[in-house]
C-alpha positions as CSV (number, residue, x, y, z in Angstrom):
1,L,91.9,112.4,97.0
2,S,89.7,111.1,94.2
3,Y,86.1,110.1,94.1
4,A,84.7,106.6,93.5
5,D,81.0,105.6,93.9
6,N,80.3,108.5,96.2
7,F,83.3,107.6,98.4
8,I,86.7,109.3,98.8
9,V,89.7,107.2,98.1
10,D,91.9,108.3,101.0
11,K,94.5,105.6,101.1
12,V,96.5,103.5,98.7
13,Y,97.9,100.5,100.5
14,H,101.5,99.3,100.1
15,P,102.1,95.5,100.2
16,Y,104.8,95.7,102.9
17,V,104.7,94.6,106.5
18,L,107.7,95.2,108.8
19,P,108.6,92.6,111.5
20,F,107.4,93.7,114.9
21,E,105.5,96.6,113.3
22,R,103.2,98.6,115.6
23,E,101.2,101.4,114.1
24,F,99.0,104.1,115.4
25,E,97.2,106.1,112.7
26,W,94.8,109.0,112.6
27,R,93.3,110.2,109.3
28,L,91.0,113.1,108.7
29,T,89.0,113.4,105.5
30,S,86.7,116.2,104.5
31,R,84.7,116.8,101.3
32,Q,81.9,119.0,100.2
33,N,78.7,117.3,99.0
34,D,75.0,118.4,98.5
35,E,74.3,118.0,102.2
36,G,77.3,120.1,103.3
37,N,80.8,119.3,104.5
38,L,81.3,115.6,105.2
39,L,83.9,115.2,107.9
40,M,85.3,111.8,108.9
41,Q,88.1,110.8,111.3
42,R,89.7,107.3,111.6
43,A,91.8,106.2,114.5
44,S,93.6,102.9,114.4
45,F,96.1,100.7,116.2
46,G,97.9,97.9,114.3
47,H,100.3,95.2,115.5
48,A,102.2,92.7,113.4
49,L,101.1,89.2,114.0
50,S,104.1,87.8,112.2
51,Q,106.9,88.9,109.9
52,R,104.3,89.0,107.0
53,T,101.0,89.9,108.5
54,I,99.6,92.9,110.4
55,L,96.2,93.3,112.0
56,E,94.7,96.8,112.5
57,A,91.5,97.9,114.3
58,Y,89.8,101.2,113.4
59,V,87.2,103.3,115.0
60,V,85.6,105.7,112.5
61,G,83.8,108.8,113.4
62,A,81.7,111.1,111.2
63,R,79.7,114.4,111.6
64,D,76.0,113.7,111.4
65,E,73.2,115.9,109.8
66,N,73.0,117.9,113.1
67,G,76.7,118.8,113.0
68,D,77.5,116.4,115.9
69,F,80.5,114.1,115.7
70,N,79.8,110.5,116.6
71,T,81.2,107.0,116.0
72,S,79.9,105.7,112.7
73,S,81.7,102.3,112.2
74,Y,84.3,99.8,113.2
75,E,86.8,98.0,111.0
76,L,89.3,95.1,111.2
77,E,92.0,95.1,108.6
78,L,94.5,92.3,107.8
79,R,97.4,93.0,105.5
80,W,99.5,90.1,104.3
81,M,102.9,90.5,102.6
82,L,103.0,87.7,100.0
83,T,106.5,88.2,98.6
84,E,109.8,89.6,99.9
85,Q,110.7,93.0,98.7
86,G,112.5,92.7,95.4
87,Q,112.0,89.0,95.1
88,Y,109.9,89.2,91.9
89,W,109.2,91.8,89.2
90,A,106.8,93.5,91.6
91,D,106.1,93.2,95.3
92,W,102.8,91.5,96.2
93,G,100.4,91.6,99.1
94,A,96.8,91.0,100.1
95,L,94.3,93.0,102.1
96,F,91.2,91.7,104.0
97,E,88.9,94.1,105.8
98,L,85.6,93.7,107.7
99,E,83.5,96.8,108.5
100,K,80.4,97.1,110.8
101,Q,78.3,100.2,111.0
102,H,77.8,101.4,114.5
103,N,74.0,101.9,114.8
104,T,72.8,99.5,112.1
105,D,73.3,95.9,111.2
106,D,75.2,96.8,108.0
107,W,78.4,95.2,107.0
108,E,81.1,95.3,104.3
109,F,83.8,92.8,103.5
110,K,86.8,93.6,101.3
111,A,89.5,91.5,99.8
112,G,92.2,92.7,97.5
113,V,95.6,92.4,95.8
114,L,98.3,95.0,96.5
115,T,101.3,95.5,94.2
116,E,104.3,97.8,94.1
117,K,107.0,98.1,91.5
118,E,110.1,100.3,91.8
119,F,111.6,102.0,88.7
120,G,114.7,103.7,90.0
121,R,113.4,106.7,91.8
122,F,109.8,106.1,90.7
123,S,107.3,103.6,92.2
124,L,103.9,102.4,91.1
125,T,101.5,101.1,93.7
126,T,98.2,99.5,92.8
127,N,95.3,98.1,94.8
128,V,92.6,95.9,93.1
129,I,89.8,95.3,95.6
130,L,86.4,93.5,95.7
131,A,83.9,94.7,98.2
132,Y,80.7,93.1,99.3
133,E,78.1,95.0,101.3
134,W,75.0,93.6,103.0
135,G,72.7,94.4,106.0
136,E,69.4,95.8,107.2
137,S,69.5,99.1,105.4
138,L,71.7,98.1,102.4
139,D,71.0,96.1,99.3
140,S,73.5,93.3,99.0
141,E,76.0,94.5,96.5
142,L,79.4,93.5,95.0
143,E,81.7,96.3,93.9
144,G,85.2,96.7,92.6
145,E,87.8,99.3,93.4
146,F,91.0,100.2,91.7
147,K,93.5,102.6,93.4
148,M,96.8,103.6,92.0
149,K,99.7,105.8,93.1
150,Y,102.7,106.8,91.0
151,R,105.4,108.6,93.0
152,Y,108.9,110.1,92.6
153,R,111.4,109.8,95.4
154,W,113.6,112.9,95.6
155,T,116.5,111.1,97.4
156,N,117.4,107.5,97.8
């Protein structure tokens, strides 16, 4: 995990979608900050809409200042595989995400480009994302994100 603008980068997206893919995901993130231990959980269900697109719906929960765990936001995420695996020098995809805070009229929209390149047993995955936030308790703001993962595959 790494930090970016007071947020934790907890997932680097791959550009791939499998035909007929269905996905259930649960993620737990925890980090220490000035207010204490920030604990978040995400539960999602995703279903491929076609051979190249998948739509996922998330419910995000977080621990509040009283130590109670409540729903904090909802997300819809669409991943689109732009190229076939191995078709070009790198594999390409796109990510679109809309997030709504649970108790406020605060929103965030993200759009990004996903790439992955294989080098034998190594692979390099990158995400370049633009995020726009707006709402009743947020100043409208455009931000950029860059995520990268370099990995080694022990066996083929």
